[in-house]
C-alpha positions as CSV (number, residue, x, y, z in Angstrom):
1,M,0.1,0.1,-0.3
2,D,1.1,3.7,-0.8
3,T,1.8,5.6,2.3
4,R,-0.3,9.1,1.8
5,L,-1.6,11.6,4.4
6,V,-5.3,11.7,3.7
7,S,-8.2,13.5,5.2
8,I,-10.4,11.7,7.9
9,K,-13.2,11.8,5.1
10,E,-11.2,10.1,2.4
11,A,-9.6,7.6,5.1
12,S,-13.4,6.7,6.0
13,K,-13.9,6.1,2.2
14,K,-10.8,4.3,1.8
15,F,-11.1,1.9,4.6
16,N,-14.9,1.6,4.5
17,F,-15.3,2.9,7.9
18,P,-17.8,5.0,9.3
19,L,-17.3,8.3,9.1
20,Q,-18.9,9.7,12.2
21,K,-16.9,6.7,14.3
22,L,-13.6,7.7,12.7
23,Y,-13.8,11.1,13.7
24,R,-15.0,10.0,17.0
25,A,-12.1,7.8,17.5
26,V,-9.7,10.7,16.3
27,E,-10.9,13.2,19.1
28,E,-10.9,10.3,21.8
29,R,-7.2,9.6,20.2
30,K,-7.8,5.8,19.5
31,V,-6.4,5.7,16.4
32,P,-3.0,6.7,15.0
33,F,-3.1,10.4,13.2
34,I,-1.1,13.3,12.7
35,E,-2.0,17.0,13.2
36,I,-0.8,19.3,10.6
37,E,-0.6,23.3,11.2
38,N,-0.2,25.5,8.4
39,L,0.9,29.0,8.0
40,S,-1.9,30.9,9.3
41,G,-2.1,28.6,12.5
42,T,-5.0,26.4,11.4
43,K,-4.8,22.7,12.4
44,S,-5.9,19.5,10.2
45,K,-6.0,16.3,11.2
46,K,-4.4,13.8,8.6
47,I,-4.7,10.0,8.8
48,N,-1.4,8.0,7.3
49,T,-3.1,5.1,5.4
50,K,0.0,2.5,6.0
51,T,-0.1,3.3,9.6
52,F,-3.7,3.1,9.8
53,A,-4.2,0.0,8.0
54,E,-1.2,-1.7,10.2
55,W,-3.5,-0.7,13.2
56,L,-6.5,-2.1,11.6
57,D,-4.5,-5.5,11.1
58,K,-3.1,-5.4,14.5
59,L,-6.6,-4.9,16.1
60,S,-8.6,-7.4,13.9
61,E,-5.7,-10.0,15.0
62,E,-6.6,-9.3,18.9
63,N,-10.3,-9.4,18.0
64,G,-10.2,-5.8,19.0
65,T,-13.2,-3.6,19.3
66,I,-13.1,0.1,18.3
């Protein structure tokens, strides 16, 4: 899998993950993400596709719940 930084919305579509659940998981810091601050000071949260896929794989191996 190519490693890319994507928005939460794009990650939701790419991984077939419920959007609101993913937003909540990011807010609760349950999933790996990165916060990027632009020059004006606005922060956006991005998901690294490779890291997120590895996190999902690990969670499924452990029969975890989100």
